[in-house]
SEZAMI-359399 format. One line per field, with one value per residue: x, y, z of N, C-alpha, C, O in turn; residue number from 1. Coordinates in nm, 2 decimals, padded with zeros to 4 digits, always signed. Example, Ala and Ser with C-alpha at 12.3 -4.5 7.8 and 13.67 -1.06 7.14 Angstrom:
SEZAMI-359399
n_xx	(+01.32,+01.28)
n_yy	(-00.57,-00.22)
n_zz	(+00.78,+00.71)
ca_xx	(+01.23,+01.37)
ca_yy	(-00.45,-00.11)
ca_zz	(+00.78,+00.71)
c_xx	(+01.32,+01.29)
c_yy	(-00.33,+00.00)
c_zz	(+00.78,+00.79)
o_xx	(+01.42,+01.34)
o_yy	(-00.33,+00.11)
o_zz	(+00.85,+00.80)
resi	(1,2)
//
This chain:
SEZAMI-359399
n_xx	(+06.16,+06.12,+06.22,+06.23,+06.21,+06.33,+06.20,+06.32,+06.49,+06.73,+06.68,+06.72,+06.84,+06.65,+06.53,+06.65,+06.68,+06.42,+06.41,+06.60,+06.49,+06.28,+06.41,+06.51,+06.29,+06.15,+06.38,+06.34,+06.02,+05.97,+05.88,+05.58,+05.43,+05.49,+05.42,+05.32,+05.26,+05.38,+05.65,+05.69,+05.53,+05.74,+05.93,+05.82,+05.69,+05.42,+05.20,+05.14,+05.33,+05.57,+05.43,+05.54,+05.78,+05.82,+05.60,+05.49,+05.39,+05.50,+05.71,+05.93,+05.90,+06.04,+06.30,+06.48,+06.51,+06.72,+06.91,+07.03,+07.04,+07.25,+07.40,+07.51,+07.57,+07.82,+07.98,+08.06,+08.18,+08.39,+08.53,+08.61,+08.85,+09.01,+09.34,+09.41,+09.35,+09.09,+08.90,+09.01,+08.86,+08.56,+08.52,+08.56,+08.40,+08.10,+08.12,+08.11,+07.89,+07.71,+07.73,+07.67,+07.42,+07.30,+07.37,+07.19,+06.95,+07.01,+07.07,+06.91,+06.67,+06.41,+06.44,+06.55,+06.33,+06.21,+06.34,+06.25,+05.99,+05.99,+06.10,+05.90,+05.72,+05.79,+05.99,+06.07,+06.33,+06.47,+06.51,+06.70,+06.90,+06.98,+07.11,+07.25,+07.45,+07.51,+07.65,+07.86,+07.94,+08.02,+08.17,+08.45,+08.45,+08.50,+08.82,+08.90,+08.88,+09.05,+09.28,+09.34,+09.19,+08.98,+08.76,+08.50,+08.31,+08.09,+08.08,+07.86,+07.69,+07.74,+07.78,+07.50,+07.45,+07.59,+07.46,+07.24,+07.31,+07.37,+07.15,+07.03,+07.20,+07.19,+06.96,+06.70,+06.49,+06.56,+06.77,+06.69,+06.48,+06.71,+06.86,+06.63,+06.62,+06.86,+07.00,+07.36,+07.51,+07.78,+07.89,+07.78,+07.80,+08.05,+08.06,+07.90,+08.06,+08.31,+08.18,+08.08,+08.39,+08.46,+08.26,+08.32,+08.58,+08.82,+09.15,+09.35)
n_yy	(+04.01,+04.36,+04.62,+04.92,+05.19,+05.43,+05.78,+05.95,+05.81,+05.67,+05.63,+05.42,+05.29,+05.17,+05.06,+04.83,+04.76,+04.62,+04.43,+04.27,+04.20,+04.06,+03.84,+03.73,+03.62,+03.50,+03.29,+03.11,+03.10,+03.02,+03.20,+03.17,+03.19,+03.44,+03.75,+04.04,+04.24,+04.09,+04.15,+04.42,+04.42,+04.33,+04.54,+04.73,+04.87,+05.05,+04.85,+04.99,+05.20,+05.04,+04.96,+05.19,+05.21,+04.95,+04.85,+04.64,+04.27,+04.09,+04.29,+04.21,+03.99,+03.96,+04.10,+03.98,+03.70,+03.75,+03.88,+03.61,+03.47,+03.63,+03.61,+03.33,+03.43,+03.59,+03.46,+03.31,+03.52,+03.59,+03.36,+03.36,+03.55,+03.44,+03.30,+03.12,+02.87,+02.88,+02.60,+02.54,+02.74,+02.71,+02.46,+02.46,+02.71,+02.55,+02.32,+02.49,+02.63,+02.43,+02.33,+02.53,+02.56,+02.29,+02.32,+02.53,+02.39,+02.18,+02.30,+02.55,+02.51,+02.65,+02.88,+02.74,+02.69,+02.96,+03.03,+02.83,+02.91,+03.12,+03.05,+02.89,+03.14,+03.22,+03.50,+03.79,+03.87,+03.65,+03.64,+03.77,+03.69,+03.45,+03.53,+03.66,+03.50,+03.36,+03.53,+03.53,+03.31,+03.32,+03.49,+03.35,+03.15,+03.30,+03.36,+03.14,+03.08,+03.27,+03.21,+02.91,+02.74,+02.65,+02.55,+02.70,+02.87,+03.06,+03.19,+03.30,+03.16,+02.93,+03.01,+02.95,+02.71,+02.56,+02.65,+02.47,+02.28,+02.26,+02.26,+02.02,+02.04,+02.25,+02.40,+02.42,+02.27,+01.99,+01.96,+01.86,+01.70,+01.45,+01.46,+01.37,+01.15,+00.99,+01.02,+00.94,+01.29,+01.36,+01.21,+01.22,+01.56,+01.54,+01.37,+01.53,+01.80,+01.67,+01.62,+01.85,+02.06,+01.90,+01.93,+02.18,+02.14,+02.14,+02.16,+01.83)
n_zz	(+04.88,+04.87,+04.64,+04.66,+04.40,+04.29,+04.21,+04.09,+03.93,+03.68,+03.38,+03.22,+03.43,+03.59,+03.38,+03.38,+03.60,+03.63,+03.45,+03.54,+03.83,+03.68,+03.52,+03.74,+03.83,+03.64,+03.61,+03.84,+03.88,+03.59,+03.26,+03.19,+03.45,+03.56,+03.64,+03.52,+03.75,+04.00,+03.90,+03.95,+04.21,+04.37,+04.30,+04.41,+04.28,+04.04,+03.85,+03.63,+03.61,+03.54,+03.28,+03.15,+03.10,+02.98,+02.70,+02.67,+02.82,+02.64,+02.55,+02.73,+02.76,+02.58,+02.58,+02.77,+02.68,+02.51,+02.62,+02.66,+02.47,+02.36,+02.54,+02.42,+02.14,+02.23,+02.32,+02.08,+01.94,+02.11,+02.01,+01.77,+01.79,+01.83,+01.82,+01.59,+01.31,+01.09,+01.06,+01.26,+01.46,+01.37,+01.43,+01.70,+01.79,+01.65,+01.85,+02.13,+02.09,+02.12,+02.31,+02.51,+02.46,+02.52,+02.84,+02.92,+02.88,+03.11,+03.27,+03.36,+03.31,+03.29,+03.16,+02.96,+02.84,+02.80,+02.53,+02.39,+02.37,+02.22,+01.97,+01.87,+01.83,+01.68,+01.76,+01.69,+01.78,+01.78,+01.50,+01.41,+01.57,+01.47,+01.25,+01.31,+01.37,+01.12,+01.01,+01.16,+01.11,+00.85,+00.84,+00.91,+00.71,+00.57,+00.57,+00.60,+00.35,+00.26,+00.36,+00.24,+00.35,+00.32,+00.04,-00.14,-00.32,-00.27,-00.02,+00.15,+00.09,+00.19,+00.46,+00.56,+00.48,+00.67,+00.91,+00.83,+00.84,+01.11,+01.24,+01.46,+01.59,+01.75,+01.79,+02.04,+02.08,+02.00,+02.08,+02.34,+02.26,+02.19,+02.47,+02.62,+02.49,+02.55,+02.41,+02.19,+02.22,+02.17,+02.05,+01.82,+01.79,+01.69,+01.49,+01.25,+01.28,+01.17,+00.90,+00.81,+00.75,+00.60,+00.40,+00.35,+00.20,+00.37,+00.42,+00.43)
ca_xx	(+06.19,+06.06,+06.35,+06.19,+06.26,+06.31,+06.17,+06.45,+06.63,+06.80,+06.52,+06.83,+06.88,+06.53,+06.47,+06.76,+06.64,+06.30,+06.44,+06.68,+06.40,+06.22,+06.46,+06.49,+06.15,+06.17,+06.45,+06.25,+05.93,+05.93,+05.79,+05.44,+05.37,+05.55,+05.31,+05.40,+05.22,+05.50,+05.78,+05.60,+05.55,+05.90,+06.02,+05.79,+05.64,+05.26,+05.24,+05.10,+05.46,+05.67,+05.43,+05.57,+05.96,+05.83,+05.51,+05.41,+05.48,+05.61,+05.87,+05.96,+05.97,+06.18,+06.49,+06.50,+06.53,+06.76,+07.00,+07.00,+07.11,+07.33,+07.50,+07.55,+07.67,+07.94,+08.10,+08.15,+08.27,+08.51,+08.62,+08.64,+08.90,+09.10,+09.50,+09.42,+09.33,+08.95,+08.88,+09.00,+08.78,+08.48,+08.47,+08.54,+08.29,+07.99,+08.12,+08.06,+07.70,+07.58,+07.78,+07.61,+07.24,+07.29,+07.36,+07.13,+06.87,+07.01,+07.10,+06.87,+06.56,+06.30,+06.48,+06.53,+06.18,+06.16,+06.42,+06.14,+05.83,+06.02,+06.14,+05.81,+05.64,+05.87,+06.02,+06.21,+06.46,+06.57,+06.56,+06.82,+07.00,+07.06,+07.14,+07.39,+07.52,+07.54,+07.74,+07.95,+08.00,+08.03,+08.33,+08.55,+08.47,+08.59,+08.93,+08.94,+08.92,+09.17,+09.41,+09.39,+09.19,+08.83,+08.78,+08.38,+08.27,+08.03,+08.07,+07.73,+07.55,+07.81,+07.76,+07.33,+07.42,+07.66,+07.39,+07.12,+07.37,+07.37,+07.02,+07.00,+07.30,+07.14,+06.80,+06.69,+06.38,+06.57,+06.84,+06.60,+06.48,+06.81,+06.86,+06.54,+06.62,+06.90,+07.11,+07.47,+07.49,+07.88,+07.91,+07.70,+07.85,+08.21,+08.09,+07.87,+08.15,+08.36,+08.10,+08.09,+08.49,+08.48,+08.18,+08.36,+08.72,+08.88,+09.28,+09.41)
ca_yy	(+04.14,+04.45,+04.67,+05.02,+05.25,+05.63,+05.86,+06.04,+05.73,+05.72,+05.55,+05.28,+05.18,+05.16,+04.96,+04.74,+04.68,+04.53,+04.29,+04.19,+04.12,+03.96,+03.76,+03.64,+03.52,+03.35,+03.16,+03.03,+02.99,+03.06,+03.33,+03.20,+03.19,+03.55,+03.81,+04.23,+04.24,+04.04,+04.20,+04.53,+04.47,+04.34,+04.67,+04.85,+05.01,+05.03,+04.77,+05.09,+05.21,+04.91,+05.02,+05.36,+05.17,+04.80,+04.85,+04.51,+04.20,+04.06,+04.30,+04.15,+03.89,+03.96,+04.13,+03.84,+03.59,+03.83,+03.79,+03.46,+03.44,+03.74,+03.54,+03.26,+03.52,+03.69,+03.29,+03.29,+03.63,+03.52,+03.25,+03.45,+03.65,+03.30,+03.26,+02.96,+02.84,+02.92,+02.60,+02.50,+02.81,+02.66,+02.33,+02.54,+02.76,+02.51,+02.28,+02.57,+02.69,+02.31,+02.27,+02.62,+02.53,+02.19,+02.36,+02.58,+02.27,+02.07,+02.37,+02.63,+02.48,+02.72,+02.96,+02.73,+02.69,+03.08,+03.02,+02.73,+02.97,+03.21,+03.01,+02.84,+03.18,+03.33,+03.61,+03.90,+03.87,+03.48,+03.56,+03.80,+03.59,+03.32,+03.58,+03.71,+03.31,+03.29,+03.62,+03.51,+03.12,+03.34,+03.59,+03.22,+03.02,+03.40,+03.35,+03.00,+03.09,+03.37,+03.10,+02.83,+02.62,+02.62,+02.57,+02.72,+03.02,+03.18,+03.25,+03.31,+03.03,+02.82,+03.02,+02.93,+02.59,+02.55,+02.63,+02.41,+02.15,+02.22,+02.24,+01.96,+02.04,+02.42,+02.38,+02.37,+02.16,+01.88,+01.92,+01.81,+01.54,+01.40,+01.47,+01.30,+00.98,+00.90,+00.98,+01.05,+01.42,+01.46,+01.17,+01.29,+01.64,+01.54,+01.32,+01.63,+01.88,+01.67,+01.60,+02.03,+02.06,+01.83,+01.94,+02.32,+02.18,+02.15,+02.08,+01.76)
ca_zz	(+04.91,+04.80,+04.63,+04.58,+04.28,+04.35,+04.15,+04.07,+03.87,+03.55,+03.29,+03.17,+03.54,+03.59,+03.30,+03.43,+03.76,+03.64,+03.33,+03.69,+03.87,+03.60,+03.52,+03.89,+03.87,+03.52,+03.66,+03.99,+03.85,+03.48,+03.24,+03.18,+03.57,+03.60,+03.52,+03.55,+03.92,+04.02,+03.92,+03.99,+04.36,+04.42,+04.31,+04.49,+04.16,+04.03,+03.72,+03.58,+03.64,+03.46,+03.12,+03.12,+03.06,+02.90,+02.67,+02.67,+02.85,+02.53,+02.53,+02.91,+02.76,+02.46,+02.61,+02.90,+02.56,+02.40,+02.74,+02.69,+02.31,+02.33,+02.57,+02.32,+02.05,+02.24,+02.34,+01.94,+01.88,+02.13,+01.98,+01.62,+01.81,+01.89,+01.72,+01.54,+01.22,+01.02,+01.07,+01.42,+01.48,+01.31,+01.53,+01.83,+01.77,+01.70,+01.97,+02.24,+02.08,+02.11,+02.43,+02.58,+02.46,+02.64,+02.95,+02.93,+02.89,+03.16,+03.40,+03.34,+03.24,+03.26,+03.02,+02.80,+02.72,+02.69,+02.45,+02.28,+02.31,+02.15,+01.84,+01.82,+01.80,+01.54,+01.75,+01.57,+01.78,+01.68,+01.39,+01.42,+01.69,+01.36,+01.10,+01.34,+01.43,+00.98,+00.99,+01.21,+01.05,+00.69,+00.83,+00.99,+00.64,+00.42,+00.68,+00.58,+00.22,+00.24,+00.40,+00.11,+00.35,+00.25,-00.09,-00.15,-00.39,-00.16,+00.16,+00.22,+00.07,+00.28,+00.60,+00.61,+00.43,+00.73,+00.98,+00.78,+00.85,+01.23,+01.38,+01.53,+01.75,+01.76,+01.82,+02.17,+02.11,+01.87,+02.22,+02.47,+02.23,+02.27,+02.57,+02.65,+02.49,+02.57,+02.26,+02.25,+02.12,+02.19,+01.92,+01.66,+01.74,+01.65,+01.33,+01.23,+01.20,+01.04,+00.79,+00.76,+00.73,+00.49,+00.27,+00.27,+00.15,+00.44,+00.35,+00.48)
c_xx	(+06.19,+06.18,+06.31,+06.27,+06.21,+06.23,+06.25,+06.55,+06.65,+06.71,+06.60,+06.82,+06.75,+06.46,+06.53,+06.71,+06.51,+06.38,+06.60,+06.56,+06.30,+06.24,+06.48,+06.33,+06.16,+06.29,+06.36,+06.11,+05.86,+05.81,+05.66,+05.36,+05.46,+05.47,+05.37,+05.34,+05.34,+05.56,+05.74,+05.56,+05.71,+05.97,+05.99,+05.73,+05.49,+05.31,+05.20,+05.25,+05.56,+05.62,+05.49,+05.78,+05.89,+05.65,+05.38,+05.48,+05.54,+05.77,+05.97,+06.04,+06.14,+06.33,+06.49,+06.53,+06.63,+06.87,+07.08,+07.09,+07.22,+07.49,+07.63,+07.63,+07.80,+08.02,+08.14,+08.22,+08.35,+08.59,+08.66,+08.78,+09.04,+09.29,+09.49,+09.35,+09.15,+08.88,+08.87,+08.87,+08.62,+08.41,+08.47,+08.44,+08.14,+07.99,+08.08,+07.96,+07.60,+07.64,+07.66,+07.48,+07.23,+07.26,+07.27,+06.95,+06.86,+06.97,+06.93,+06.74,+06.44,+06.29,+06.48,+06.39,+06.11,+06.18,+06.31,+06.05,+05.91,+06.07,+06.01,+05.70,+05.69,+05.90,+06.07,+06.38,+06.54,+06.58,+06.71,+06.94,+07.06,+07.12,+07.23,+07.46,+07.59,+07.62,+07.82,+08.07,+08.05,+08.22,+08.50,+08.53,+08.57,+08.76,+08.94,+08.95,+09.02,+09.32,+09.42,+09.28,+09.04,+08.85,+08.59,+08.36,+08.21,+08.01,+07.95,+07.63,+07.62,+07.84,+07.64,+07.34,+07.48,+07.56,+07.24,+07.15,+07.35,+07.31,+07.00,+07.10,+07.30,+07.00,+06.78,+06.60,+06.45,+06.69,+06.76,+06.56,+06.62,+06.85,+06.77,+06.56,+06.72,+07.06,+07.20,+07.50,+07.68,+07.95,+07.87,+07.76,+07.98,+08.22,+08.00,+07.95,+08.25,+08.34,+08.11,+08.18,+08.50,+08.40,+08.28,+08.52,+08.84,+09.06,+09.28,+09.56)
c_yy	(+04.18,+04.56,+04.83,+05.12,+05.39,+05.65,+05.93,+05.93,+05.74,+05.63,+05.42,+05.25,+05.16,+05.04,+04.79,+04.63,+04.60,+04.47,+04.22,+04.11,+03.99,+03.83,+03.63,+03.54,+03.41,+03.22,+03.04,+03.00,+03.02,+03.16,+03.30,+03.19,+03.33,+03.67,+04.03,+04.29,+04.17,+04.08,+04.35,+04.57,+04.42,+04.48,+04.78,+04.99,+04.96,+05.00,+04.92,+05.16,+05.14,+04.96,+05.10,+05.28,+05.02,+04.83,+04.76,+04.40,+04.11,+04.11,+04.31,+04.06,+03.81,+03.97,+04.02,+03.76,+03.65,+03.83,+03.70,+03.45,+03.55,+03.70,+03.42,+03.36,+03.55,+03.57,+03.29,+03.42,+03.61,+03.48,+03.30,+03.53,+03.55,+03.32,+03.16,+02.95,+02.88,+02.82,+02.48,+02.59,+02.77,+02.58,+02.44,+02.63,+02.71,+02.39,+02.36,+02.66,+02.54,+02.31,+02.38,+02.61,+02.43,+02.22,+02.45,+02.48,+02.20,+02.17,+02.45,+02.59,+02.59,+02.89,+02.91,+02.74,+02.86,+03.11,+02.95,+02.79,+03.05,+03.19,+02.95,+02.95,+03.26,+03.48,+03.69,+03.87,+03.69,+03.50,+03.65,+03.76,+03.51,+03.41,+03.67,+03.60,+03.34,+03.41,+03.61,+03.37,+03.18,+03.42,+03.49,+03.17,+03.19,+03.38,+03.22,+03.00,+03.13,+03.22,+02.95,+02.69,+02.56,+02.58,+02.56,+02.88,+03.08,+03.12,+03.20,+03.18,+02.92,+02.85,+02.95,+02.79,+02.49,+02.56,+02.58,+02.27,+02.12,+02.25,+02.16,+01.98,+02.18,+02.48,+02.34,+02.30,+02.02,+01.86,+01.85,+01.72,+01.45,+01.36,+01.36,+01.19,+00.97,+00.94,+01.06,+01.20,+01.46,+01.36,+01.23,+01.45,+01.63,+01.50,+01.45,+01.74,+01.87,+01.66,+01.80,+02.05,+02.03,+01.89,+02.13,+02.34,+02.17,+02.05,+01.99,+01.81)
c_zz	(+04.80,+04.75,+04.62,+04.48,+04.29,+04.24,+04.07,+03.98,+03.76,+03.45,+03.27,+03.32,+03.57,+03.51,+03.32,+03.50,+03.71,+03.52,+03.48,+03.76,+03.77,+03.56,+03.61,+03.88,+03.75,+03.54,+03.70,+03.98,+03.71,+03.36,+03.19,+03.32,+03.61,+03.57,+03.60,+03.67,+03.98,+04.08,+03.95,+04.15,+04.40,+04.41,+04.33,+04.42,+04.15,+03.94,+03.59,+03.46,+03.53,+03.36,+03.09,+03.07,+02.91,+02.80,+02.67,+02.80,+02.77,+02.54,+02.65,+02.87,+02.67,+02.51,+02.74,+02.77,+02.52,+02.49,+02.72,+02.54,+02.26,+02.39,+02.51,+02.16,+02.11,+02.27,+02.14,+01.84,+01.96,+02.06,+01.83,+01.64,+01.83,+01.78,+01.69,+01.39,+01.20,+01.09,+01.21,+01.53,+01.50,+01.43,+01.64,+01.87,+01.77,+01.83,+02.13,+02.18,+02.17,+02.28,+02.54,+02.60,+02.54,+02.78,+03.03,+02.98,+03.01,+03.29,+03.49,+03.24,+03.21,+03.14,+02.95,+02.74,+02.74,+02.55,+02.31,+02.24,+02.20,+02.01,+01.78,+01.78,+01.75,+01.57,+01.67,+01.63,+01.77,+01.58,+01.36,+01.47,+01.56,+01.28,+01.17,+01.33,+01.24,+00.97,+01.05,+01.14,+00.96,+00.73,+00.85,+00.79,+00.51,+00.48,+00.62,+00.43,+00.21,+00.24,+00.31,+00.25,+00.36,+00.10,-00.12,-00.23,-00.36,-00.06,+00.24,+00.21,+00.18,+00.43,+00.59,+00.56,+00.61,+00.90,+00.95,+00.82,+01.01,+01.32,+01.40,+01.65,+01.78,+01.84,+01.93,+02.19,+02.03,+02.01,+02.28,+02.38,+02.25,+02.35,+02.66,+02.61,+02.53,+02.49,+02.29,+02.20,+02.09,+02.07,+01.81,+01.64,+01.64,+01.47,+01.24,+01.14,+01.12,+00.94,+00.72,+00.73,+00.59,+00.35,+00.23,+00.22,+00.24,+00.41,+00.44,+00.58)
o_xx	(+06.22,+06.27,+06.39,+06.39,+06.10,+06.20,+06.21,+06.67,+06.59,+06.71,+06.55,+06.76,+06.76,+06.39,+06.48,+06.70,+06.50,+06.49,+06.67,+06.54,+06.27,+06.16,+06.49,+06.30,+06.16,+06.29,+06.32,+06.06,+05.74,+05.69,+05.60,+05.24,+05.50,+05.46,+05.43,+05.38,+05.42,+05.59,+05.85,+05.55,+05.78,+06.05,+06.04,+05.71,+05.43,+05.42,+05.25,+05.27,+05.63,+05.70,+05.52,+05.87,+05.92,+05.56,+05.26,+05.59,+05.64,+05.88,+06.06,+06.16,+06.24,+06.43,+06.58,+06.65,+06.68,+06.97,+07.20,+07.21,+07.27,+07.60,+07.75,+07.73,+07.90,+08.14,+08.26,+08.27,+08.45,+08.70,+08.76,+08.84,+09.16,+09.30,+09.56,+09.28,+09.09,+08.80,+08.78,+08.81,+08.56,+08.30,+08.36,+08.38,+08.06,+07.88,+08.02,+07.95,+07.50,+07.55,+07.58,+07.42,+07.15,+07.17,+07.26,+06.86,+06.75,+06.88,+06.87,+06.72,+06.39,+06.21,+06.43,+06.35,+06.00,+06.10,+06.29,+06.00,+05.87,+06.07,+05.99,+05.60,+05.65,+05.87,+06.13,+06.49,+06.66,+06.65,+06.81,+07.06,+07.18,+07.22,+07.29,+07.56,+07.71,+07.70,+07.91,+08.19,+08.15,+08.33,+08.61,+08.64,+08.66,+08.84,+09.05,+09.04,+09.11,+09.40,+09.52,+09.31,+09.00,+08.96,+08.54,+08.41,+08.24,+07.94,+07.93,+07.54,+07.55,+07.90,+07.67,+07.24,+07.43,+07.60,+07.14,+07.07,+07.31,+07.34,+06.88,+07.09,+07.40,+06.98,+06.82,+06.58,+06.36,+06.69,+06.77,+06.62,+06.62,+06.89,+06.81,+06.50,+06.69,+07.17,+07.20,+07.52,+07.72,+08.03,+07.94,+07.79,+08.00,+08.30,+08.05,+07.93,+08.29,+08.43,+08.13,+08.16,+08.53,+08.45,+08.30,+08.58,+08.95,+09.08,+09.23,+09.63)
o_yy	(+04.13,+04.57,+04.87,+05.11,+05.43,+05.56,+05.96,+05.96,+05.83,+05.52,+05.31,+05.14,+05.03,+04.95,+04.68,+04.51,+04.49,+04.50,+04.13,+03.99,+03.87,+03.74,+03.51,+03.43,+03.29,+03.11,+02.93,+02.90,+03.03,+03.18,+03.40,+03.18,+03.33,+03.70,+04.09,+04.41,+04.26,+04.10,+04.39,+04.68,+04.50,+04.53,+04.89,+05.11,+04.87,+05.04,+04.93,+05.17,+05.20,+05.03,+05.10,+05.33,+05.02,+04.83,+04.78,+04.42,+04.05,+04.06,+04.39,+04.03,+03.73,+03.90,+04.07,+03.78,+03.56,+03.77,+03.71,+03.42,+03.56,+03.72,+03.41,+03.33,+03.52,+03.58,+03.27,+03.42,+03.59,+03.52,+03.25,+03.56,+03.59,+03.38,+03.07,+03.04,+02.89,+02.87,+02.40,+02.55,+02.78,+02.59,+02.49,+02.62,+02.77,+02.36,+02.30,+02.77,+02.53,+02.30,+02.33,+02.64,+02.45,+02.17,+02.46,+02.50,+02.15,+02.15,+02.43,+02.64,+02.60,+02.96,+02.95,+02.78,+02.88,+03.18,+03.00,+02.78,+03.04,+03.28,+02.95,+02.92,+03.37,+03.58,+03.64,+03.86,+03.65,+03.43,+03.60,+03.79,+03.50,+03.35,+03.76,+03.61,+03.35,+03.38,+03.69,+03.35,+03.12,+03.40,+03.53,+03.15,+03.18,+03.39,+03.23,+02.92,+03.06,+03.17,+02.88,+02.57,+02.45,+02.59,+02.45,+02.98,+03.20,+03.02,+03.12,+03.12,+02.83,+02.77,+02.84,+02.72,+02.38,+02.49,+02.62,+02.18,+02.01,+02.26,+02.16,+01.95,+02.23,+02.57,+02.23,+02.26,+01.93,+01.75,+01.74,+01.61,+01.38,+01.24,+01.27,+01.11,+00.88,+00.91,+01.16,+01.18,+01.56,+01.41,+01.28,+01.49,+01.70,+01.53,+01.46,+01.77,+01.95,+01.69,+01.84,+02.07,+02.10,+01.90,+02.17,+02.44,+02.18,+01.93,+02.03,+01.72)
o_zz	(+04.70,+04.84,+04.55,+04.48,+04.29,+04.16,+03.95,+03.96,+03.70,+03.51,+03.30,+03.32,+03.56,+03.55,+03.29,+03.50,+03.77,+03.58,+03.46,+03.76,+03.78,+03.55,+03.59,+03.92,+03.76,+03.49,+03.65,+04.05,+03.70,+03.37,+03.14,+03.31,+03.72,+03.45,+03.69,+03.69,+04.01,+04.20,+03.98,+04.21,+04.45,+04.50,+04.31,+04.45,+04.22,+03.89,+03.47,+03.34,+03.45,+03.29,+02.97,+03.00,+02.79,+02.89,+02.66,+02.85,+02.81,+02.54,+02.66,+02.89,+02.68,+02.51,+02.79,+02.77,+02.46,+02.43,+02.75,+02.53,+02.15,+02.35,+02.53,+02.09,+02.04,+02.24,+02.09,+01.73,+01.90,+02.04,+01.78,+01.53,+01.84,+01.67,+01.75,+01.37,+01.30,+01.18,+01.25,+01.63,+01.61,+01.49,+01.67,+01.98,+01.84,+01.89,+02.22,+02.22,+02.23,+02.37,+02.62,+02.70,+02.63,+02.84,+03.16,+03.06,+03.04,+03.37,+03.60,+03.13,+03.10,+03.08,+02.85,+02.63,+02.70,+02.47,+02.20,+02.13,+02.08,+01.93,+01.66,+01.72,+01.75,+01.49,+01.57,+01.57,+01.77,+01.51,+01.30,+01.43,+01.56,+01.23,+01.10,+01.27,+01.23,+00.88,+01.01,+01.13,+00.93,+00.67,+00.82,+00.75,+00.42,+00.39,+00.55,+00.39,+00.16,+00.16,+00.33,+00.25,+00.40,+00.05,-00.13,-00.18,-00.41,-00.02,+00.33,+00.28,+00.23,+00.50,+00.62,+00.60,+00.65,+00.99,+01.01,+00.84,+01.05,+01.44,+01.37,+01.77,+01.84,+01.92,+01.96,+02.30,+02.01,+02.05,+02.23,+02.40,+02.35,+02.35,+02.74,+02.68,+02.60,+02.52,+02.36,+02.08,+02.02,+02.00,+01.71,+01.53,+01.55,+01.38,+01.13,+01.02,+01.03,+00.86,+00.60,+00.61,+00.50,+00.23,+00.11,+00.21,+00.19,+00.39,+00.55,+00.64)
resi	(1,2,3,4,5,6,7,8,9,10,11,12,13,14,15,16,17,18,19,20,21,22,23,24,25,26,27,28,29,30,31,32,33,34,35,36,37,38,39,40,41,42,43,44,45,46,47,48,49,50,51,52,53,54,55,56,57,58,59,60,61,62,63,64,65,66,67,68,69,70,71,72,73,74,75,76,77,78,79,80,81,82,83,84,85,86,87,88,89,90,91,92,93,94,95,96,97,98,99,100,101,102,103,104,105,106,107,108,109,110,111,112,113,114,115,116,117,118,119,120,121,122,123,124,125,126,127,128,129,130,131,132,133,134,135,136,137,138,139,140,141,142,143,144,145,146,147,148,149,150,151,152,153,154,155,156,157,158,159,160,161,162,163,164,165,166,167,168,169,170,171,172,173,174,175,176,177,178,179,180,181,182,183,184,185,186,187,188,189,190,191,192,193,194,195,196,197,198,199,200,201,202,203,204)
//
């Protein structure tokens, strides 16, 4: 079904509609099998016109990938604003992020594949997303220190350590490996969260 784009449309609206169609194609056939011509055709636009709004195919891929990882970050931000202890926030956050990434693998495999490609090819948005998550970890750790829940001297260093310790439950490729081999990710998840909280000096 074509979606003609009027010539006098707000540029931001056009960009949003291009991404909407691109995402629909990505979810249906995957990003590798979606061409700019496919996107343009469904919108009733020329390929050249799409390139007016997105200078390359990579920028479209990046924008869709950012939407996916941004959903994860929004979940994390929401948890930071809950009225629970810092240790409970970190527990809930790590659990929710893992569950979200696992859900994408199981239910939205083609979008999972896009994120995997972004990580393997070191896209800048992945680096930005990881840095944002580490910043969220650090904020929770600082909160825990102030509440005498955690006993660490350098919150920034501790946040990076949390990220490293939790990589098996954050990285889409490693999650996929566990699922394919029938490993009990839930049991491992709980063990690793307990280990992280103990390493931060969580009081009993």
